[in-house]
N, C-alpha and C positions, 0 to 999 in steps of 0.2 A: 718474645716475638716469636713468629711460625720459623720452624726450621726444616722444614719438609720442601725448600723451593725448587729443589733440583727437579723432581717429579712432577710437571705442569699437566699430568692429566687426570687429577680434580684437585685442586687446591679451594680450600675454605678459609671462613674467617675466624683465627681464632686468637681472642686476646685476654691479655693476662693483667694482673694489677701490678704495677711496676713500683717494686721495694723501694722505699726512700733511702739513703746513706746518713745517717744521723751524724755522722762524723762529718759530712761535705763542706767543704771551705764555706762559711758564710759571708765571707767578703769577693769582690772584683779582685782576685789575683792574675787569672787565667794568662797567660800572654797571648797577645795576637801577632800575627804573622802578615808581614810586611807582604805587597803586591807587586809588581814591576808591570808597567804599562803595559799595553798591547801597543806592536810595533803598528806601522805606517800599513791601511786597509789594502787591499788587491787592486792593484790597479788595472786590471782583464774586468772589470766591472764598471758598468757604465757612469758617468761622473757625476749623472744625476739624480742619483743613487744618495751620495752622498751632500744633498742639502738636506740640514737637519732644522728641526723645529724645537725653541729652548721656550723652556716653561719653570717658573720659580727656581731657577737656576740650574736645572735640569733638562738634557738635550734627550728628544726624542725622536725618534725616524719619522721621515718624510712621507715616504711612500705608505702610501694607503695611512696619509694620516687622521690619528685620531681611530683608528684600531684597535691598537694594544694600548695601555693605559699606562704602562712600564715604562720608565725609559729606556736607553741604548747608550749611555755614556761611559766612560773608565769605568767608573761605583758599580754600573750595571753590572757590566762583564766581568768587575771582580765576582760578584754577586755571583752570576752563573757559574762562573767557575769553581766558588767554591762548594755551590750546589751540587757540581758535580763529585765534588768530592765524599760530598756527604752520602750522596746515592750510593756511591759506590762503598760506602762502610754498611749504609743500612742493608746492601744488596749482598753483604761479605766479601768484596774486591772484585764479585763481577761486574759486567757492564749492562747485563740484562737476565732476566730471569728465566725466558723460554728457551729452552732446549732447539739449538741449534746444528743444520745437517751442514757444514759446510756452503751459506748462503751466494749467491753470486752477484746478487740486484740487491741493497742495503737502500734505503730511504729514513734520514731522520728529520722528523719534519719539527719545525721550530728549532732548527739545530743552536741559534744562540753563537757562541763563542769557537762552536765546531770541534771541541775536547770530546764529546764522545764518539763525534763521528770519525774524526783522526783517529782513537784508539781503536777502534771497529776494523779501521783500516790496515791500522797494524796485525789487529788480532788476524783478519781474513785478508790475507793480500791478494787472492785470486780474485776477490770481491769488487764492484764497483760501488764505491757508499756516495750519495747524494743527500745532501745539507742542505732543507732551504729554510730561508730565514726572511722577514718582513724587513731588518735592519744589515745592511753591510758590515757588522762588526766582526766578520771570520780573521782571525787572526793567520797572518805567515810567517809568526814567529823569527822574524827576523833574515831569516832563510827559509830561502823555499823550499832545499829538500827539506824541511822539519815538517812540511804538508805532505802525507804519503801520496803517490802519483795514482792511485788507485780511489782518492778520495777530492772532491771537488764541492763546490758549492754556489748554490744559484739563489737570487733576490725573488722571493715568488710569495704570497700570500694565499695559503694555504684552504684561504675560503670561497677562493674565487675557482673558474673550473681549471683543473689540471691538464698539461698540455704532456704529459708520460703519456706511453701507448698503454692501452687496456692490458690488463695481466702483467706490469711491466715486472714486477718486484716479490723480489721472495721472502721477504722481512721488510715492515713499515713498524717505525719506533718513533716515539713521543713523548714528551713528561715536559708539565709543567704550562699545559697550553690554558689552565684557567685564566677566564678574564679576556685572551684573547680569539675565542671562537666564541660565539654566540649562539650557531647552530650547529651543534653533535652530531645530530641524524645525517643532517649534510656532508657534513668529515666523515664523518665513518663510511657513509655510503662511496664515498669518492674513495678511501682505503681500500673498501669491499672490491670494487671495479679495478683498481690497479693491480691487487696481488693475484698473482697466478697463482691457479691451484694448489690447493695445499699447503700457500704460502702464511706468513705467520706475521700476527700485530702484536704489539706489547705497548701499551699507554701507560703509565705513571702519572698521578694527581695525587697533591698532596692535599688535606683536609684545610681549607681556607678559613680553618678556627684551631681555638685551643680550648685541651680541658685540664682541670685538676679537679682530684678526687680528695683532697684532703683538706677542703678547706683553707687553705694558704692564700686563693685568691680572693680578698677582700673586697668589700664595695666602695670601700676610701680610698683605694689605691689607683695611681694613673693609670694601669695595665690595662682595670677591670673599667674604666672607662674608656679607652682607645678601643678596647676587646668590644664593648656594647656597640658604641660607633661604628666601628668596622662590618661587624655582623647587619648592623643596622642596612649600612650602603653597600654594602659588598654580593648579598642572597639577593637583591631582584636584578643583577649581572649575571647571576649563573657563577659565580668565583668556586663556591665552594659545588660543583658537580659531582666528585670523585663516587659518591654512593652510589651516586642514578648512571652512570656508566655502564655496569654491566647488563640491565635490561637492554641498553641500546644498542650493545652490540647484540645480541640477540635478532633485536626487529632490523639491524641491517642483514640479517642475514650468516654471518659469521657461527661459524660451529666450532664447541667445547670450550665453550668460554668460560673463565675462570678466574679467581682474583684472589688477594691477601693483603692483610695491611699488617705493613711494616710501621712500629713505635717508634717517633721523633720525638725524646726531650728536650728540652730546653734548658741547657744548664747540666752543671755535673754533680745535682743531686741524687739521680738513681745507685741504687746500689750495685747493681749487675753491672760489670767493667767495662761489656762491650756499649750497652747504653750509654753509660759514662763518657765513654770516649766519642757518640755520635752525638750526645748532647755539647758537648765539647767545643766543636768544629760547628755544629749548627748555630748553636749561640753565638759567636763571631758572624756566620752570615746572617743570622737573623737582627741584629743587631747593627749593626757596622754595615747593612746594607737594603736587607730585605723588607725593613718596619719601613723604610720613606721608600722603599721605591713602591712596595705595595700601596702607600697608604697615601702619601703625598698627594696624587693625581686625583686620586677620588676622593679624599678629604674638601680640597680645594673643587673639583668640579662639578662634585655631586652633594657635597655636604656644605658650601658653602662659608667651609672655612676659610681666613686669610694664611697665607704662607706663614708668617711671623705664630697667630694662635698652633698649627698644628707642629712648627718646630719647637715649641715649647711642651708640649703635648707627648714629642717623640721623647725628645729629653730625660723629663721625668720616668720613662720609660723603660728607658735604656737606664739609669741609674739605678733603677729596685731591681731588673731582671738581671745587671752583671752582679748580685748575690745569687745565694741560690737559698732565699727565703719563699718566694714563691713558686710551686712543684708546678710551671704548665708541661703539657707536653702535647704529639700532636700524631696526626698515621700520614701517610701515603697507601695510596693504593694503587699497587701495582697490577692490573687486569689483562690477561693474555684470551689468544684465540686465534683462531686458523679463517682463514678462506675456505670456500669449500671447492675438495677437488672438482674435477672434472665433472660437467652436468651430466656427461655421457658415461655408459657404462659396456665393456666388454662382458658376453657370460660366453665361457666355451662351456659346452656338451659333451660331457663326457659318455661316452654312447654305451649301453649295456651291451653286452660283449656275448654271444654265443660259444665262443672258443676258451674264456676263462674271466677268471677276476681279476685281470691285471690293469684293465683302465678303472674300474670301482674301489680297486685300492689305492691307484694313483692320487685320483681325485682327494679320497681319503687322505693320504699323506699329505699334497698339496695344502687341506685344511688343518689339520695338524702343523705342520711347520710354520703357517699362519699365526696362528692359537702361541707356537711358541716364543717365538721372536717379539711377542706383543710384551714378555716378561723376562726376556734373555737378558743373561748378567751384563752385555756390551749395547749398548743405546745409543749414546752420544759417538757416532762414526759417518765420518765421510761416505762409505761405501753404503747407508744405509739408503740412501735415495734411490738408488743405482739396483734395487734389488725391487724386481714386483712379486706380490704376494697376493695370495686370494684377499678381497675384503669382503667377500659373503660365501653362504653357498645356498640350494634349495635344492629339490628335487624335483623332477619334468615327466608324469605317466604319459608313456606314450601306447602304439599296438602291440609293444614288442617288448614293453616292460620300463620299468623305473632308469630314469639317467639322473647322475649328478649334474649337476649344472652349479660351474663356477664363476664367481662375477669379480672383473678386473676394472683397474684406471685402463683405459685406454689408449694403446701403444701403438706405431707405425711397422712398419715392415719388418721382417727381420734380416737378420744381416747377412743370410745369401740371397735373399733376394733384393737387397740395396746393391750388393757386388754387380748382382744383373745385370745393373741399371747405369753401371762407371763404367767407362772403357777397361779391357783390359779386365775384367770383370774385380777388380780390386778398389782398393781405396789407396787414396793419394798417401806417402808416406806420412808425413806429417800428422795427418788428419787419423790415420792409422795408427798413429804412435799415443796420441792423445785417447783415443778409445781403448784402446788394448790397458793401457795405465787403469783407467779409471773401470772399465771391467775388472782388472785385478786386485782396486782397493775393495769390489762386491764382493769380491772373493773372500777378500780378507777380513772383512762385516760377517759372514755366514762361518769363517772358521775362527774366529777368535769366540765367536758363539757356540764353538763347538757343530757344526751343521757341514756336511758334507756332502754340496751338489748331486755329483756323481753322474749329471747328463749334461755336461756342456758342452755345444757342439754350435754351428753358425747358426743353426734352426732355433733353438734355443735365445735367442739372443736378440733383443728387438732395439730398433731405434724408434728411442724414447720421442715423447708428444710433450711440445710446452705452451699450447696454446690449444683452445677447444677448435679453430678454425677450421682442420680436415677434416673433422668428423659433425661438422654442422655443414659443409660441403656436401657431402656423402649423404647425409640427410635428405638435403633440398633436391639432390639429384637422383634420390631415390623417389622423392615425393610426385617430381618433375615427371621422372620416365622410370617408373617399378622395373624391376630385374624380370626376364623371364622365367616362366614354374612352371611344371610340371602339377598338378593335379590329380590325385588319387582317391580313390574311396575313401581309406580311413589317413592321408596323410596328402602334406604336400612338399612338394620338392620344390628349393630356390635356386636359381643358380648364382654365385658368388660374384660378389666384388670387390675388384683389385684393391687390395690394401692400401691408404691413403700417405701421400709421401707426405713425412712429418721432421722436423730440424733442430732433433734433441740430442741429446748423446744414448750412448748403447746402454741400454738396459738387460739386466740378466733375469731371466724368467724361468717358468716352467720349475718348481720343486717339488712335483711329485713323485721322484726317484728320491729323494736327497736323504741321506739319514743324520740322525743327531742325538745330540746326548752321549756322545763316548768321542773317548779320542782314537779308537783305533775302531775298526768294525770289520767285518769277517763275509763272505758270500759272492756271488756273480752279480756285477752292475756295469755300467755307463754301454752304450750303444757299441755295436759291433769292433768297428774300426777302430775305435777310441780309447779301447781300453787298456790300462798302463799295464804292465809285465806283471808285478802282483798279482792283478785281477785274474789274469790267465791260468798264472799257476796255483792260483787259489790258495793266495797267503792272506795275511791279515794285511788288513790297507788301511789308510789314513786320508789326510785333507789332502794327501800332495798329489792324489791322483786327479784333480782338477784342473793340474798344469798342464795336464799329459796332453788336452787336446789344441794347445798354444799354436803350437803349427799351424793347422788350418786358419786357424785367426790370423796368425802375418801375412801366409804365403795364397791364402785363398784357395789350397787345394788337399788333397787327403795326402798326407806323406806316406800310408801304408793299406796297400791294398788289402791283404790279408783276406786272400781268397784262392780257392783253386778247385779249376771248371767251375766258376761262379758261384762255389758256396762256400760261407764262411768256414777258415780251416784256422786252429790253435801253430799247428807247427810251421806255416809260412807267415802265420804272422810272426814269429820267434824268429825265424830263419830272418825275416825281413830287419828287424832290429837288431839279430846279430852283426850283419854287415852297417851298420849305422854308429852303433853302440858299441861295437866287439864282444869279449865273450864275457859273459854276469862271471862276479866273483863268487866264489867259490860260497862266503859267509852269506849270499844272496839266497844261492839255490836251496841252501840246509833248511831255509827257512818252508820249503814247498815239497810236499807228498808225491808231487806226481812230476817234479824237475828230472830225476832220473829218465823218464823217456825219452826228453830232448838233449839233455846234458849227462857227460861224464863228471867224476867229482874236482876235474879239475877246469870244469866248464866250458869244455869243449863242447861243440856242437857235434852230436850222433843221428839228428833225425833225418829222413830217406830225403826233404826237402834241402834241392841248391841252398846252398847262399848266395842270395841276387846280388848283380854286379850292381850298387848305389853309394851314393855318398849326402851328407849335409852339403858341401861347394857345387854340385851338380843340380842339386835339386833347389836349390834359392836362388830365383829368378827377381825376387821386387825390390832388390837393393844390387849396388857392384862400389867395388873399391873399396876404403872403408868402414866403409854402413855397411858392409857386407861381411868384414871380419867383425863389427860388433855384434851383428842377426848371428852369424855362429858363435860365439862365445855365449850369447845369451840360450839356444834352442841349446846346445852342447850340458850347460849349465843344466836345464830343465830333463832333457831326454836322456835320463841315466837310467842304469838300474837299481841304485840305492835309493830308497826313497828319502830318506835321511842327508842323502847328501844334494837333491834337491833343493832351493832357496824356496822360501815362505814366499806367498802371493804379497805380502807386505813390500818384503826382501825384492821380488822379483819388480816391482811397479818400481823401482827406482836402479835398475838396472840403466847403464851407461846409452843401448841403443835408446830406449823407451825416454830417457830423459831429454834427450835431442831438441826434440817437440818443446819442453820446456824451454830450455838454455838459448833456442833461435827464440823463442817469444821474448826471452828478458831482451837479450842483445838489440833486437828492432825497438823495445821501448827505449 
């Protein structure tokens, strides 16, 4: 089997022959588990949906009757639950192969009994998981609390026009829909339409066929007769669609289409222990449930068999396959892909400067960081999607030289511009707390990959865009009412349009000053007034410097003035720090070669600039009372002299003040 499922960037089809266990049991000695019946159906669904159609003693769904050949009675529900367990075994215990970055809106097409949807709901408690199916067989498990509160089920036909909003989902999952879907291109087109930019999709389909490599399936067996008839009847219906799906994904517009095949033996005959265990469960699922579920309606409706004739053949097949004498196996195809990102792109022109090479160097660094993150050690992290990196770069020749251009996914306005729109130029407390947490999680993603941003400020934080509507509106406005421009002999200068308002969470951007690949660094970094004390004093610094600008994000204004007579002044900057944080400890000062210019050996201030009269308490105006006390604790934890005493970005994300928004939301629910 393929063992590289964790890297979904490029998955190829790798098949190896299955070795037979010569000592495998030749009798039907496996013990089968009993299954408890599913509890009463959810009363929230319309009662008309519970009108069922019965045929040959098996119950089928009445909603869109005839659309799906498989039944929906208790036996079929047991089969679906067993199928779920077989999938878990074949995927090494995982619910999916796709690498997910904390998805918030998940759709499970053909959810069946809803086990996958409920387990995904538990795995991603902040996400909303929707499971759709033709039949209302999703269990409430006897107690309402057993279904996660973030999971909901809807009776719907995925082959009809969807009622969800376009670009609504982050992840769409489907499996074993063969036979239910007549028009796969139409279904994939709807999936494509309803996945947000960069959203992911995973479809798992078993081969509607069995294979035998060693001649143990002979023509005189009932199993051979059943399989021959099944192939004849199922082929025109598209049951064995799995091998044909990958090109359909590409035609639908999906990007980075990849697939793998997972071997699923029928029985305990393989030598490989993992395959033996999969085969044990799959044999129970197939013989007791799937054989009749997949064959009965097909044989009687399409093949002209009577119910009695079909049941006799099925019984003979079961008797043969309960032994390990016939070495059958099948495959499960897992197709992975992602929707296109925004059809729009933002281009940042890094102009060639006659005053130095800083801007071109930052452009090169931005590209280097993006390339580094592609193979960085930590990939599965919720902060990954909150960091904007360059998608591509190119050069542009102008009258004054060559300029480097960086290509990004478009986002909204800066944090500074957003605050300017709001009353008192600040975010409401709950919104602020949630977004600061997301920024800290994005910092943690960078820090765990040994990247220090070094330039975190309100101007380098953008409001995310969850859809293309703001940009399509901008495009239409430009076509209808072009902006003013000045045409010069060698170039045209265009007036800028305001950045559109978007509705996403905050995104950390501008990686041009980032440093990566080490735990500690040295050198001048950070925008002037945002510099941490170890940077001002020329010490080694680490990822802890990225937390230093947290004040400006929380309060919406600068903590340090750091200027004397309008000019940036290190002595003034340090004097302001002393009043807020007290004298630095001697162990901190010993790390600097220039600290003696400002402090004596005991850490006392000896600079000529007087210590200003200010305090954290007087500077906090955003909140009052208990909230102010909590915010003071947070600020004092972060803004201290010794970097090792500051919390990490991850620790800070769970600070009591920032967690208020989370607990308020939970109590409201």
